PyMOL commands that place a pseudoatom at each C-alpha (Angstrom):
pseudoatom trace, name=CA, resn=MET, resi=1, chain=A, elem=C, hetatm=0, pos=[-4.711, 12.350, -28.975]
pseudoatom trace, name=CA, resn=LYS, resi=2, chain=A, elem=C, hetatm=0, pos=[-4.818, 13.369, -25.318]
pseudoatom trace, name=CA, resn=ASP, resi=3, chain=A, elem=C, hetatm=0, pos=[-1.460, 13.559, -23.546]
pseudoatom trace, name=CA, resn=CYS, resi=4, chain=A, elem=C, hetatm=0, pos=[-1.896, 11.082, -20.718]
pseudoatom trace, name=CA, resn=ILE, resi=5, chain=A, elem=C, hetatm=0, pos=[1.604, 11.484, -19.272]
pseudoatom trace, name=CA, resn=GLN, resi=6, chain=A, elem=C, hetatm=0, pos=[1.446, 13.779, -16.292]
pseudoatom trace, name=CA, resn=PRO, resi=7, chain=A, elem=C, hetatm=0, pos=[4.406, 15.300, -14.438]
pseudoatom trace, name=CA, resn=PRO, resi=8, chain=A, elem=C, hetatm=0, pos=[5.363, 13.563, -11.169]
pseudoatom trace, name=CA, resn=SER, resi=9, chain=A, elem=C, hetatm=0, pos=[3.425, 14.738, -8.125]
pseudoatom trace, name=CA, resn=HIS, resi=10, chain=A, elem=C, hetatm=0, pos=[3.527, 14.412, -4.349]
pseudoatom trace, name=CA, resn=ASP, resi=11, chain=A, elem=C, hetatm=0, pos=[0.655, 11.926, -4.670]
pseudoatom trace, name=CA, resn=ASP, resi=12, chain=A, elem=C, hetatm=0, pos=[2.870, 9.760, -6.899]
pseudoatom trace, name=CA, resn=ASP, resi=13, chain=A, elem=C, hetatm=0, pos=[5.579, 9.753, -4.230]
pseudoatom trace, name=CA, resn=ARG, resi=14, chain=A, elem=C, hetatm=0, pos=[3.105, 8.740, -1.533]
pseudoatom trace, name=CA, resn=LEU, resi=15, chain=A, elem=C, hetatm=0, pos=[1.569, 6.050, -3.740]
pseudoatom trace, name=CA, resn=ALA, resi=16, chain=A, elem=C, hetatm=0, pos=[5.009, 4.608, -4.511]
pseudoatom trace, name=CA, resn=ARG, resi=17, chain=A, elem=C, hetatm=0, pos=[5.966, 4.559, -0.796]
pseudoatom trace, name=CA, resn=GLN, resi=18, chain=A, elem=C, hetatm=0, pos=[2.724, 2.862, 0.169]
pseudoatom trace, name=CA, resn=LEU, resi=19, chain=A, elem=C, hetatm=0, pos=[2.938, 0.275, -2.591]
pseudoatom trace, name=CA, resn=ALA, resi=20, chain=A, elem=C, hetatm=0, pos=[6.560, -0.441, -1.663]
pseudoatom trace, name=CA, resn=ALA, resi=21, chain=A, elem=C, hetatm=0, pos=[5.492, -0.945, 1.951]
pseudoatom trace, name=CA, resn=LEU, resi=22, chain=A, elem=C, hetatm=0, pos=[2.834, -3.411, 0.824]
pseudoatom trace, name=CA, resn=ALA, resi=23, chain=A, elem=C, hetatm=0, pos=[5.269, -5.284, -1.423]
pseudoatom trace, name=CA, resn=HIS, resi=24, chain=A, elem=C, hetatm=0, pos=[6.455, -7.621, 1.334]
pseudoatom trace, name=CA, resn=PRO, resi=25, chain=A, elem=C, hetatm=0, pos=[4.408, -10.647, 2.430]
pseudoatom trace, name=CA, resn=ALA, resi=26, chain=A, elem=C, hetatm=0, pos=[5.291, -10.152, 6.105]
pseudoatom trace, name=CA, resn=ARG, resi=27, chain=A, elem=C, hetatm=0, pos=[3.892, -6.619, 6.021]
pseudoatom trace, name=CA, resn=LEU, resi=28, chain=A, elem=C, hetatm=0, pos=[0.649, -7.872, 4.523]
pseudoatom trace, name=CA, resn=HIS, resi=29, chain=A, elem=C, hetatm=0, pos=[0.421, -10.401, 7.375]
pseudoatom trace, name=CA, resn=ILE, resi=30, chain=A, elem=C, hetatm=0, pos=[1.099, -7.641, 9.880]
pseudoatom trace, name=CA, resn=LEU, resi=31, chain=A, elem=C, hetatm=0, pos=[-1.656, -5.466, 8.393]
pseudoatom trace, name=CA, resn=ARG, resi=32, chain=A, elem=C, hetatm=0, pos=[-4.072, -8.387, 8.656]
pseudoatom trace, name=CA, resn=ALA, resi=33, chain=A, elem=C, hetatm=0, pos=[-3.067, -8.922, 12.278]
pseudoatom trace, name=CA, resn=LEU, resi=34, chain=A, elem=C, hetatm=0, pos=[-3.609, -5.227, 13.020]
pseudoatom trace, name=CA, resn=ALA, resi=35, chain=A, elem=C, hetatm=0, pos=[-6.999, -5.323, 11.291]
pseudoatom trace, name=CA, resn=CYS, resi=36, chain=A, elem=C, hetatm=0, pos=[-8.213, -7.868, 13.862]
pseudoatom trace, name=CA, resn=ARG, resi=37, chain=A, elem=C, hetatm=0, pos=[-7.847, -5.456, 16.791]
pseudoatom trace, name=CA, resn=ARG, resi=38, chain=A, elem=C, hetatm=0, pos=[-8.407, -1.788, 17.423]
pseudoatom trace, name=CA, resn=ARG, resi=39, chain=A, elem=C, hetatm=0, pos=[-4.759, -1.401, 18.433]
pseudoatom trace, name=CA, resn=SER, resi=40, chain=A, elem=C, hetatm=0, pos=[-1.848, -3.691, 19.195]
pseudoatom trace, name=CA, resn=CYS, resi=41, chain=A, elem=C, hetatm=0, pos=[1.614, -3.474, 20.640]
pseudoatom trace, name=CA, resn=CYS, resi=42, chain=A, elem=C, hetatm=0, pos=[4.507, -5.161, 18.841]
pseudoatom trace, name=CA, resn=LYS, resi=43, chain=A, elem=C, hetatm=0, pos=[4.390, -8.253, 21.070]
pseudoatom trace, name=CA, resn=ASP, resi=44, chain=A, elem=C, hetatm=0, pos=[0.712, -8.785, 20.158]
pseudoatom trace, name=CA, resn=VAL, resi=45, chain=A, elem=C, hetatm=0, pos=[1.659, -8.900, 16.480]
pseudoatom trace, name=CA, resn=VAL, resi=46, chain=A, elem=C, hetatm=0, pos=[4.672, -11.128, 17.169]
pseudoatom trace, name=CA, resn=ALA, resi=47, chain=A, elem=C, hetatm=0, pos=[2.373, -13.610, 18.926]
pseudoatom trace, name=CA, resn=LYS, resi=48, chain=A, elem=C, hetatm=0, pos=[0.379, -14.013, 15.697]
pseudoatom trace, name=CA, resn=LEU, resi=49, chain=A, elem=C, hetatm=0, pos=[3.302, -14.385, 13.297]
pseudoatom trace, name=CA, resn=PRO, resi=50, chain=A, elem=C, hetatm=0, pos=[6.338, -16.657, 12.977]
pseudoatom trace, name=CA, resn=LEU, resi=51, chain=A, elem=C, hetatm=0, pos=[8.695, -13.659, 13.013]
pseudoatom trace, name=CA, resn=ALA, resi=52, chain=A, elem=C, hetatm=0, pos=[11.173, -12.302, 15.528]
pseudoatom trace, name=CA, resn=GLN, resi=53, chain=A, elem=C, hetatm=0, pos=[10.228, -9.216, 17.520]
pseudoatom trace, name=CA, resn=SER, resi=54, chain=A, elem=C, hetatm=0, pos=[12.987, -7.176, 15.860]
pseudoatom trace, name=CA, resn=THR, resi=55, chain=A, elem=C, hetatm=0, pos=[11.712, -8.158, 12.401]
pseudoatom trace, name=CA, resn=VAL, resi=56, chain=A, elem=C, hetatm=0, pos=[8.118, -7.226, 13.233]
pseudoatom trace, name=CA, resn=SER, resi=57, chain=A, elem=C, hetatm=0, pos=[9.306, -3.956, 14.751]
pseudoatom trace, name=CA, resn=GLN, resi=58, chain=A, elem=C, hetatm=0, pos=[11.209, -3.030, 11.578]
pseudoatom trace, name=CA, resn=HIS, resi=59, chain=A, elem=C, hetatm=0, pos=[8.239, -3.911, 9.371]
pseudoatom trace, name=CA, resn=LEU, resi=60, chain=A, elem=C, hetatm=0, pos=[5.909, -1.843, 11.592]
pseudoatom trace, name=CA, resn=LYS, resi=61, chain=A, elem=C, hetatm=0, pos=[8.275, 1.102, 11.155]
pseudoatom trace, name=CA, resn=VAL, resi=62, chain=A, elem=C, hetatm=0, pos=[8.122, 0.769, 7.358]
pseudoatom trace, name=CA, resn=LEU, resi=63, chain=A, elem=C, hetatm=0, pos=[4.314, 0.610, 7.457]
pseudoatom trace, name=CA, resn=ALA, resi=64, chain=A, elem=C, hetatm=0, pos=[4.154, 3.627, 9.781]
pseudoatom trace, name=CA, resn=ASP, resi=65, chain=A, elem=C, hetatm=0, pos=[6.600, 5.624, 7.619]
pseudoatom trace, name=CA, resn=ALA, resi=66, chain=A, elem=C, hetatm=0, pos=[4.364, 4.882, 4.615]
pseudoatom trace, name=CA, resn=GLY, resi=67, chain=A, elem=C, hetatm=0, pos=[1.364, 6.212, 6.548]
pseudoatom trace, name=CA, resn=LEU, resi=68, chain=A, elem=C, hetatm=0, pos=[-0.518, 2.913, 6.577]
pseudoatom trace, name=CA, resn=VAL, resi=69, chain=A, elem=C, hetatm=0, pos=[-0.201, 2.416, 10.334]
pseudoatom trace, name=CA, resn=THR, resi=70, chain=A, elem=C, hetatm=0, pos=[-0.463, 4.951, 13.142]
pseudoatom trace, name=CA, resn=VAL, resi=71, chain=A, elem=C, hetatm=0, pos=[1.704, 4.757, 16.248]
pseudoatom trace, name=CA, resn=ASP, resi=72, chain=A, elem=C, hetatm=0, pos=[0.842, 5.838, 19.787]
pseudoatom trace, name=CA, resn=ARG, resi=73, chain=A, elem=C, hetatm=0, pos=[4.202, 6.007, 21.580]
pseudoatom trace, name=CA, resn=ARG, resi=74, chain=A, elem=C, hetatm=0, pos=[2.926, 6.342, 25.133]
pseudoatom trace, name=CA, resn=ARG, resi=75, chain=A, elem=C, hetatm=0, pos=[4.946, 4.349, 27.608]
pseudoatom trace, name=CA, resn=PRO, resi=76, chain=A, elem=C, hetatm=0, pos=[5.455, 1.563, 28.511]
pseudoatom trace, name=CA, resn=HIS, resi=77, chain=A, elem=C, hetatm=0, pos=[4.583, 0.227, 25.034]
pseudoatom trace, name=CA, resn=SER, resi=78, chain=A, elem=C, hetatm=0, pos=[4.022, 1.711, 21.617]
pseudoatom trace, name=CA, resn=HIS, resi=79, chain=A, elem=C, hetatm=0, pos=[0.651, 0.789, 20.175]
pseudoatom trace, name=CA, resn=TYR, resi=80, chain=A, elem=C, hetatm=0, pos=[0.001, 0.360, 16.465]
pseudoatom trace, name=CA, resn=GLN, resi=81, chain=A, elem=C, hetatm=0, pos=[-3.255, 0.755, 14.615]
pseudoatom trace, name=CA, resn=LEU, resi=82, chain=A, elem=C, hetatm=0, pos=[-4.213, 0.166, 11.013]
pseudoatom trace, name=CA, resn=ASP, resi=83, chain=A, elem=C, hetatm=0, pos=[-4.999, 3.511, 9.376]
pseudoatom trace, name=CA, resn=ARG, resi=84, chain=A, elem=C, hetatm=0, pos=[-8.155, 2.563, 7.494]
pseudoatom trace, name=CA, resn=ARG, resi=85, chain=A, elem=C, hetatm=0, pos=[-8.528, 6.049, 5.991]
pseudoatom trace, name=CA, resn=ALA, resi=86, chain=A, elem=C, hetatm=0, pos=[-5.027, 5.764, 4.518]
pseudoatom trace, name=CA, resn=LEU, resi=87, chain=A, elem=C, hetatm=0, pos=[-5.898, 2.370, 3.023]
pseudoatom trace, name=CA, resn=ASP, resi=88, chain=A, elem=C, hetatm=0, pos=[-9.122, 3.792, 1.587]
pseudoatom trace, name=CA, resn=GLY, resi=89, chain=A, elem=C, hetatm=0, pos=[-7.086, 6.663, 0.127]
pseudoatom trace, name=CA, resn=LEU, resi=90, chain=A, elem=C, hetatm=0, pos=[-4.640, 4.192, -1.392]
pseudoatom trace, name=CA, resn=VAL, resi=91, chain=A, elem=C, hetatm=0, pos=[-7.510, 2.293, -3.011]
pseudoatom trace, name=CA, resn=GLY, resi=92, chain=A, elem=C, hetatm=0, pos=[-8.853, 5.575, -4.406]
pseudoatom trace, name=CA, resn=GLN, resi=93, chain=A, elem=C, hetatm=0, pos=[-5.449, 6.535, -5.799]
pseudoatom trace, name=CA, resn=LEU, resi=94, chain=A, elem=C, hetatm=0, pos=[-5.076, 3.137, -7.453]
pseudoatom trace, name=CA, resn=GLU, resi=95, chain=A, elem=C, hetatm=0, pos=[-8.537, 3.409, -8.977]
pseudoatom trace, name=CA, resn=GLY, resi=96, chain=A, elem=C, hetatm=0, pos=[-7.631, 6.857, -10.340]
pseudoatom trace, name=CA, resn=PHE, resi=97, chain=A, elem=C, hetatm=0, pos=[-4.319, 5.561, -11.645]
pseudoatom trace, name=CA, resn=VAL, resi=98, chain=A, elem=C, hetatm=0, pos=[-5.973, 2.629, -13.413]
pseudoatom trace, name=CA, resn=ALA, resi=99, chain=A, elem=C, hetatm=0, pos=[-8.678, 4.885, -14.847]
pseudoatom trace, name=CA, resn=ALA, resi=100, chain=A, elem=C, hetatm=0, pos=[-6.050, 7.333, -16.156]
pseudoatom trace, name=CA, resn=CYS, resi=101, chain=A, elem=C, hetatm=0, pos=[-4.119, 4.499, -17.756]
pseudoatom trace, name=CA, resn=GLY, resi=102, chain=A, elem=C, hetatm=0, pos=[-7.269, 3.383, -19.543]
pseudoatom trace, name=CA, resn=THR, resi=103, chain=A, elem=C, hetatm=0, pos=[-7.826, 6.783, -21.168]
pseudoatom trace, name=CA, resn=ALA, resi=104, chain=A, elem=C, hetatm=0, pos=[-5.024, 6.439, -23.703]
pseudoatom trace, name=CA, resn=ASP, resi=105, chain=A, elem=C, hetatm=0, pos=[-6.248, 6.022, -27.248]
pseudoatom trace, name=CA, resn=ALA, resi=106, chain=A, elem=C, hetatm=0, pos=[-4.416, 2.806, -28.114]
pseudoatom trace, name=CA, resn=ALA, resi=107, chain=A, elem=C, hetatm=0, pos=[-5.800, 2.835, -31.646]
pseudoatom trace, name=CA, resn=ALA, resi=108, chain=A, elem=C, hetatm=0, pos=[-3.985, 6.091, -32.354]
pseudoatom trace, name=CA, resn=ASP, resi=109, chain=A, elem=C, hetatm=0, pos=[-0.679, 4.699, -31.042]
pseudoatom trace, name=CA, resn=PRO, resi=110, chain=A, elem=C, hetatm=0, pos=[1.189, 2.890, -33.807]
pseudoatom trace, name=CA, resn=LEU, resi=111, chain=A, elem=C, hetatm=0, pos=[3.459, 1.232, -31.241]
pseudoatom trace, name=CA, resn=ALA, resi=112, chain=A, elem=C, hetatm=0, pos=[0.599, -0.226, -29.245]
pseudoatom trace, name=CA, resn=GLU, resi=113, chain=A, elem=C, hetatm=0, pos=[0.393, -4.012, -29.069]
pseudoatom trace, name=CA, resn=PRO, resi=114, chain=A, elem=C, hetatm=0, pos=[-2.793, -5.422, -30.572]
pseudoatom trace, name=CA, resn=LYS, resi=115, chain=A, elem=C, hetatm=0, pos=[-5.257, -6.813, -28.069]
pseudoatom trace, name=CA, resn=ASP, resi=116, chain=A, elem=C, hetatm=0, pos=[-5.973, -10.527, -28.335]
pseudoatom trace, name=CA, resn=THR, resi=117, chain=A, elem=C, hetatm=0, pos=[-9.724, -10.919, -27.998]
pseudoatom trace, name=CA, resn=SER, resi=118, chain=A, elem=C, hetatm=0, pos=[-9.868, -14.556, -29.036]
pseudoatom trace, name=CA, resn=LEU, resi=119, chain=A, elem=C, hetatm=0, pos=[-11.141, -17.142, -26.600]
pseudoatom trace, name=CA, resn=VAL, resi=120, chain=A, elem=C, hetatm=0, pos=[-8.575, -19.917, -26.301]
for i in range(1, 120): cmd.bond("trace and resi %d" % i, "trace and resi %d" % (i + 1))
show_as sticks, trace
zoom trace
């Protein structure tokens, strides 16, 4: 049986940070708002959401720290942009993760739960 457990990697850390950043409904709304424009300042995002400016600002910081949003800090306003390459990379990592999880030989694992293939 192939050993499908791999040691932790930098990619795992990045994937976990990005998934954690996406695990809040407000951040998903913010990403959708950013997807509608090439770039936006915080007040543009606030205008589209029922959230306070300080809340949106904090969520934008989390998304930027996770690498899902880029920030242009030129004065007088910071501008935020959805990093589409980072999102594409996240999708690729998830596809690889799911594919790796599917390679385990469940039949050879005596602790594996049987699959229910009945149509109910």
